[in-house]
N, C-alpha and C positions, 0 to 999 in steps of 0.2 A: 295447621293446614291451611291454603291457600284458601280466598276464598273460591275461588275457580274451580277449586277440586275440592270443598265444601257443597258444593251446588251440584254437583253433580253425582256427588252419592245421594245428598240427600232426594233429587227426582229419580235415581234408580232406587232407592230404598220405596219412595212414596209407591212407586209404579208393582214392588215389590207386595209391599201395604193390600194395592188396589185389586192385585190378582189373587192372592191366596184370603183375604178376609173379605170381600163384598162378591156381592151375587145383586141379584136385582129385590133379592129378599131381604137384602144385609147390607143396605147400603148405612155408608157412613158419612159424617159431616164435619165439617174443617176444626170444628174442634177438636172430634176427636182422633182423626189423622196428625193431628197436631200431639194429643197424648201418647197416639202411637210411636209415634215418631223417638219424641221428648224418651222414652222408654229404648233406643235407640241409640244415643247419646248426641242428637237433630235436634239444633230448638230453630224454630219457626213463628211467624204469625200468618194469621189469615190470609193475609194480601199477599204472600210468598204464597200458601196451598193452590189460590187461584190464580194463580200467576204458571205455577208449577202443572197444575193443571192441565191447562191452553195448550202450552209444548207440549205438551204429549201426545192431545187431541192433532195435536198438527204435525206429530210425526207417524198418526197415522192412528194408534187405541183409541176404541170407541168408549170414551169416559162420559155415562150419563152423569148430569144431574138433576135427581129425582124428587117431585113435590105429593105430601101427600102426610098421613100419621106418622111414619118415621123417614122423613126425608134425608138425602143425604148425595154422596158419588160412590157407582159401581162401574166397574170392566164388565159392558156389554161384549166384544165383538172375544172370543177367545182364540185362541191357536186350535184347541183340540173341547169338541165336548162332551159333556158326561157320557151319553149314547157312542162315540165313537171310542171313546177311552176304553168305557168298558166292551166296543168289539176287540177293540187291540189286544185289550189285558186275554178274553176268553181264547182269543192265538194262539196269547203266548202260553197260558195255561195248559190246552188241551194237545201244544205241539210235543210230539215226543222226542226229538233231537235237542231240546232244550234241556241241560241238567236243572236239575231241585235248584241250587246255589242262582246260577243266573236267570233261572226265572223268579226269584223270590228280587234279584237287583233289576230286572225289568220292569216285575208289577210294580214295585216303590218309585222310580223312573216315570212311567205314566201313573202315577197317585198324583206324583207331583207338578203335574199339569191343572188338577183340581184348585179348586180351593176346599179351604178348611170346612165346610159345608157339608160340597161335595164329596170331598175326599172319608166326613164322616159316613152318609150312607153308602159311599163304596164299598167300606169297611165290612159293612153288612150281607155285599154281596155270597152268593152262595160261590165256595171254592172247590172247584174240580179237584180231585187226589189221584193223579196220574200216577199207576205206580208204576208206568213202563218209561218213565223220563232214563233218558239216559246220563252215564255216570261220567261219556268223554270232556274232561274243563277245555279239552285243546280246538272244541269247534270251531269258536270264533276266531284264535287264530289260523284257522287251518282254512274258512270261508276271504280271510284278508286275502293271505298267501297266495288262492285262489282266481281273486280281483285281478290282485297281480300281475296272475300268470296271463289271466284272459286279456288283460288291457295289454300287459307288455306281448303277447303273443311269444312265450315262452314255455317251456317244459317244468312240470314238477316232480318231487319225487317222493313219495308217501309209502306208509305201511300199512296193508288192508289188513285189521283182523276178520276172520273168520269164525264161526263156531264147527266143532265137530264133534264125535262121541270118539270116547276115549275106551278101552275094551268092550264096544259095544252100545256102552250104556251111561257113560260119565260126562256131560259133555265138558267142551272144554279149547279155550280161546288158540287160533294158531294163527303167524301172520306171515304175510307172501309181500315181499318189495316191487313197487311198480316202480314206471315209469310213462308219464302219459304226459298228451299233449291236452291242456284245461280249455273248454269249448261256452261253457254255459253254465248253469244250476238252476237247478228246477226244483221246485215244490211239490210235488206228490203225492199222492196217498200216503200223509201223516208224517212224512219223510224225503230228507232233505240229497239231492244227490247230482254227483258231476255226469254229465255229460263229456265223454274223453275217449282219447283214443290208446290205447296200449299201443306202443313202439313195436312187442312187438306181432302186430295184427292187420288185417286193413279194412279194420269198423270201428263204429263206436262201442261204445261201455257206459255203461252208468252202475255208479261207485257211490255207497251212503256216503256220507259228510259224517256220524255219526261212531261210524266204524272204520276211521281214518286215524292214523299216529304219524309226527314228524313229518308235518307237511312242508317241502323244503322248494323254494322256488332256484332256479339252474339258467343257469348263461345261455342253455340250447334254445333255438328256434323253434317253437313247436310245429309241425306238421299239420300244412294250415286242411283247414273241415271238406275243401273240397274233391282233395286225395278219397276221403271215406265218405261223401256223403254226398247227394244230389244240390248241396248249398254252396252257391258261388262264392257271392261277394258279401254275403254277411250269414250270419248261422240265423236263423229267422225260430228261438225258442217256440212261440206260442204254437209255430205248422209245428213244429217236430212233435210238441208235446200232444196237441190234438190227435195225432197220430201214432205214439206208445198207450201200449195196455198193458198198468201193473209193470211201468218199467223195465220192459222185454221188448229189445228190438230183435230186427227180421227182414224181409225184403221187401219192400216197398208195395202193393198192390191194389190196383180197386176193386173192391169187395162189393156185394149185395145181398143185403138183408131182407129175410120177408121179417114180419111179425106183425104178432097181435099187435090191437089198438090201446089194450089193456097195459102195454109197458110203452105208451108214446111219450110218455113223462121223464122215465127215464132214459129213454131212444135221446130226448132234446135236451137231458140233462148233460150226457155226450158229449152229441154233436153240435149242439146251437139249434135254435129254432130257424137254420137259412137253411139249412139242408135240403135237397131237393124231393117231396115226397110225393109216390102215388099209391093208388086206391090197387093191392091186387086182386083180394076178394073182401066180403063182405065182412068187416070188423079186422081185416088185418092188410098193412102196408108193405111198402118197398122202396128203401132208398139207398143211394149207393154214396162211395166214401173211401178217399183214401186211406189207407194203414198200413201198420207194417205186420205182416204174418208173422207169428208169436205163439208164444205158448200163452202168455199174458189173455193175446185175443182169443188163442180157445177157452179159458178160465173164464174170461169176461163173458163171450156168447153164451155156454153151456151155463150159466148160475140163471139162467132164462128158460132150462127147458123146453118143453113142444112151443114156447112163443116167442120163440126165434129161429131161423132154418137161414142157415147159409147157401143162397142160392151161385153163386162164383168169387172167386176159381175155385175151381178143383182141390188144388191142393190142403184149402182150409177145409172143404167139405168132408174130404177124405182126415185131416186131423182130427175134425169132431168124434167121428167115425168109430176111428181108431180108442180114442181116449174113452169114449163111450162104451165099445166092448169090454177097455181093462177096468173100469169100473165096474160090469158086468162080470167079471171074471171074478175078482177080486169078493164079491160077495157073494161067489156059487162055493 
């Protein structure tokens, strides 16, 4: 092996050792670093270790030389700290649309961002046993194809899987072929959705990725979202998500809600603290916001019972009244 190639290998292996075997509580001195490198078939002296560490520091790696009861070197600045890896791992474990197999792969990759001492603590973390993980292993290929469709402004085809009852009691799956124009991917209500337009209709629709099979990119230009939505230059995913409830679409209108102060936190959680609030009476407040009038919005409002009342529009108010009457009738 040439000297230059040997040098590159040595410095990369040294960085790997510092990343996975050191932290502020577990520094390694030059002799210990030399011994570990020797087990990997790389021989060097102390001076070389010092020079390589200096080179790594010049490249932006924060390698500290600590003095004390245990002196030596450790990598201080890391791409991800333990709390950040824990947060990402919890998100992966809790996501229903990620299969068991892919969950294990992702958690293993996240664990690889830690040093061996952090990884040992990490292994003892409580495991979230999510039995509702989907079994669709195609989902990552689907995401990749959909992203290409969005970037290249091309339509995609897919088979959409739904559940139905056979003989009124036995669950079975049915598949429907679709051709859609993809606009955005949204993670909402613990599911991953594609916001798109079915070429047969003049509106937006939402499709769950875990229910998609055989997603294929076509060469056909997609239908521009300005033809089926109020967005013109770009599809504003954040704005759209704020107006959609439980991923039900509908007509956009200004709604005014009268609420008990008991549910202020829930209102702010949903609409943010940027909404304009005014007092309506003692222990109650009103606010307005644009939203899509839909079954999802009706269900969201009704969960608060008498703590939330629709002031306007009348169409939404009537939907609440009708739904309440249907529920009352069911229990008579």
